[in-house]
N, C-alpha and C positions, 0 to 999 in steps of 0.2 A: 637736648630736651625732647621729651616725648609728647606728641600732640594727639588727642583723641578727636576724630571727626565723625559725626553721625550724618548719614545721608551722603556718603562719599561717592556713590555711583550716580548721583543726580547732576543736574545742570550746573549747580553752584559748587557742589562738593568735589566733583572730579577736577575742575581747574584749580580749586583750592589745594587739594592734595598734591597736585603736580607742582605748584609753587612752593609748598612746604618742603617737598622732596628736594627741589632745586636749591633751597636754602640750607639743606643739610639736616632737617629735623627727622627724627624717628616718628613714623606715623602709624597709628592704630585706627582702623576704620570700623564702623558699625554698618552692616548692611543686612537686608532681608534676603538678598539673592547672591549666593556664592558664585553663580555663573557670571553675574555682572561684575564681580570683584576680581575675577581671574587676572585681568590686565594689571590691576593694582598689586595683587599678590606677586605677580611676576616682576614688579618693580621693587620688591622688598618691603611692601607694606604689610603689616600684621592685620589680618582680616578677622573680625568677630561677626558671626552670623547670629542675629536675634531679631525678634519681632517686637516692636515697641508696645504691642497690645498684650504681650505675655510677660507680665511683670516679673515673675520668677526667673525667666530666661534673661530678661533685660538687666537685672541687677548683677549677674555674673560677670559681664565684661567690665563694669565699673569697679567691682571689687578687685578683679585681677589687675586692672589698670592702676588702681591706687596703691597696690602693694609693690609695684615695680619701681 
């Protein structure tokens, strides 16, 4: 199962992603900062970079996620 996590580089999101990975889920994360997500990407997480204040950019990850 694929799980989408917004805020994956934050205080709650990062431990959540680690637990999901341990349980064998495929994880897609939304982040504003690709630099902060490098560690997650190295663990096999799919990283989507977008800003929640830019609506056009924000809809792209959800569209791509729902088609998989």
